[in-house]
C-alpha positions in Angstrom: 0.0 0.0 0.0 1.3 3.3 -1.0 1.9 6.2 1.6 -1.3 8.4 1.7 -0.4 12.1 0.9 -2.0 14.9 2.6 -2.2 18.5 1.3 -2.6 21.7 3.4 -4.7 24.3 1.5 -3.8 27.9 1.5 -7.4 28.7 2.0 -10.2 28.0 4.5 -13.9 27.8 4.5 -15.8 28.1 1.3 -12.7 28.8 -0.8 -11.0 25.5 0.4 -14.2 23.7 -0.2 -14.4 25.0 -3.7 -10.7 23.8 -4.2 -11.9 20.3 -3.2 -14.9 20.4 -5.5 -12.7 21.6 -8.4 -10.7 18.4 -7.9 -7.5 19.0 -6.2 -5.2 16.1 -7.1 -1.9 14.6 -6.2 -0.6 12.2 -8.8 -4.0 12.2 -10.5 -5.9 11.2 -7.4 -8.1 13.0 -5.0 -6.6 13.5 -1.6 -7.9 14.0 1.9 -7.6 17.5 3.0 -6.8 19.0 6.3 -6.3 22.6 7.5 -3.5 24.0 9.6 -4.8 25.2 12.9 -5.0 29.0 12.7 -5.9 29.7 16.3 -2.4 29.6 17.8 -1.0 32.1 15.2 -4.0 34.5 15.5 -3.9 34.3 19.3 -0.4 35.8 19.3 -1.2 38.4 16.6 -2.1 41.9 18.2 -3.2 44.9 16.2 -4.0 48.5 17.0 -7.6 49.6 17.1 -8.5 52.5 14.8 -8.8 54.8 17.9 -5.4 53.7 19.1 -3.8 54.4 15.8 -5.5 57.8 15.5 -4.1 58.7 18.9 -0.6 57.5 17.9 -0.7 59.6 14.8 -2.0 62.7 16.7 0.8 62.4 19.3 3.8 61.6 16.8 6.3 64.2 16.0 6.9 65.4 12.4 9.9 63.2 12.0 8.2 60.1 13.2 4.8 60.4 11.8 5.5 59.4 8.1 7.3 56.2 9.3 4.3 55.2 11.4 1.8 56.0 8.6 3.7 54.0 6.0 3.9 51.0 8.3 0.2 51.3 9.2 -1.2 52.1 5.8 1.3 50.5 3.4 2.5 47.5 5.6 6.2 48.3 5.5 8.5 46.5 7.9 10.3 48.7 10.4 13.7 48.0 8.9 12.2 48.7 5.4 10.8 52.1 6.4 14.0 53.1 8.2 15.9 52.5 4.8 13.2 54.3 2.8 13.9 57.6 1.0 11.4 60.3 0.1 12.3 59.5 -3.6 10.7 56.0 -3.0 7.3 57.6 -2.2 5.6 58.8 -5.3 2.4 60.8 -4.4 1.8 61.7 -8.1 1.6 58.1 -9.2 0.4 56.9 -5.8 3.1 54.2 -5.3 5.6 53.3 -2.7 8.6 51.5 -4.1 10.6 49.3 -1.7 13.7 48.3 -3.7 15.2 44.9 -3.4 18.2 46.1 -1.4 15.8 47.8 1.0 13.4 44.8 1.3 13.7 42.0 3.8 13.0 39.4 1.1 15.5 41.1 -1.3 12.6 41.4 -3.8 11.3 44.7 -5.2 7.8 45.6 -4.6 5.3 48.3 -5.4 2.6 49.3 -2.9 -0.4 51.5 -3.8 -0.7 54.5 -1.6 -4.2 54.5 0.0 -6.2 57.6 0.0 -5.8 58.3 3.7 -2.1 57.5 3.6 -1.7 60.1 0.8 -3.4 62.7 3.1 -1.0 61.9 5.9 2.1 62.1 3.5 0.9 65.2 1.4 2.6 67.9 3.7 5.9 66.0 3.1 5.6 66.0 -0.6 8.7 68.4 -1.2 10.9 66.5 1.4 14.0 64.7 0.3 16.5 62.3 2.0 15.4 59.6 4.5 11.7 59.3 5.4 12.7 58.9 9.1 15.0 61.9 9.3 16.3 61.3 12.8 19.2 58.8 13.4 18.0 55.3 13.0 19.2 54.3 16.4 16.8 56.7 17.9 13.7 55.1 16.4 12.9 52.6 19.1 13.4 55.2 21.8 11.0 57.5 19.9 8.5 54.7 19.7 8.7 54.1 23.5 8.3 57.7 24.3 5.3 57.9 22.1 3.7 54.8 23.6 4.2 56.3 27.1 2.8 59.7 26.1 -0.6 58.3 25.1 -0.8 55.8 28.0 -0.5 52.6 25.7 0.4 49.8 28.0 2.2 47.8 25.3 3.4 48.2 21.7 2.4 45.1 19.9 5.2 43.3 18.2 5.0 44.3 14.4 1.8 45.9 15.4 1.5 48.5 12.6 2.3 45.9 9.8 -0.1 43.3 11.4 -2.8 46.0 11.6 -2.3 46.9 8.0 -2.6 43.3 6.8 -5.6 42.5 9.2 -7.6 45.7 8.2 -6.7 45.3 4.4 -7.9 41.9 4.2 -11.1 42.6 6.1 -11.9 45.6 3.9 -10.7 44.4 0.4 -11.1 40.5 0.7 -8.2 40.2 -1.6 -5.4 37.9 -0.2 -3.4 37.6 -3.4 -3.1 41.3 -3.8 -2.3 41.7 -0.1 0.4 39.1 -0.3 2.1 41.1 -3.2 1.9 44.3 -1.2 3.4 42.6 1.9 6.1 40.7 -0.1 4.8 37.3 0.5 5.2 34.7 -2.2 1.8 33.2 -1.7 -1.5 34.1 0.1 -1.2 31.1 2.4 0.3 33.0 5.2 -2.2 35.8 4.8 -5.1 33.5 5.4 -3.4 31.7 8.2 -2.6 34.8 10.2 -5.1 37.6 9.2 -8.4 36.2 8.1 -11.2 37.3 10.4 -8.9 39.1 12.9 -11.0 42.3 12.7 -14.6 43.0 11.6 -15.3 44.8 8.3 -16.9 47.8 10.1 -13.6 48.3 12.1 -11.8 48.0 8.7 -13.8 50.9 7.3 -12.9 53.0 10.3 -9.2 52.2 10.0 -9.1 53.1 6.3 -10.7 56.4 6.9 -8.4 57.6 9.6 -7.4 60.9 8.0 -6.2 64.3 9.1 -6.6 68.0 9.1 -3.7 70.4 8.9 -3.0 72.8 11.6 -1.3 76.1 11.1 2.1 74.8 12.2 5.3 74.2 10.2 7.0 70.8 9.9 9.9 72.2 11.6 7.9 73.4 14.6 8.0 71.5 18.0 4.3 70.6 17.7 3.2 68.2 15.0 1.0 69.8 12.4 -2.0 67.4 12.3 -5.0 66.3 14.2 -6.4 62.9 13.3 -10.0 62.4 12.3 -12.1 59.8 10.6 -13.0 61.0 7.1 
């Protein structure tokens, strides 16, 4: 008797069932299917609520704010955003370019700029040089100071990137597109980690976190924005 082969599908629920109905085969034969337990991965995943994110952006200084916004609304990793230059952010075309040498996966990717991200970045349109203009070694100290200033008990590990993925999937329901934007080779990890982490209603609030501009310059001691839900 031959060894029975099992396949783990990259999808769950109705999508996985459709894969079975369509005739997923190994060596020409239908196989039994089983699904990787998603609960353990999701239990460890923590995201920011729309209100928490709005508070973060309201309290962030001018040098820190664009780095936070790009992680929250474009899904960049911290290391990637710290390598990013303003020349990589094209507000006219609406694209953020993460070059291969700046990407964790060493693969170039293009990320669409969401409408609310464009609003956060528009005051920086004429900027040049690094997106995070302060010395890189100061970043985590700035994050800790920001966390403390708004009374946030903990900063979730990779919280901004995880928030981007969770709210993006809840709103757009497009795992392959999200995988491309995050730099994953397949949608499998997207489904395993981010499916149904947040509700669609919360996703709508997240993606309408916008801003108004206060009469303050970027070089001033006070940041020039107040967040609002568009």
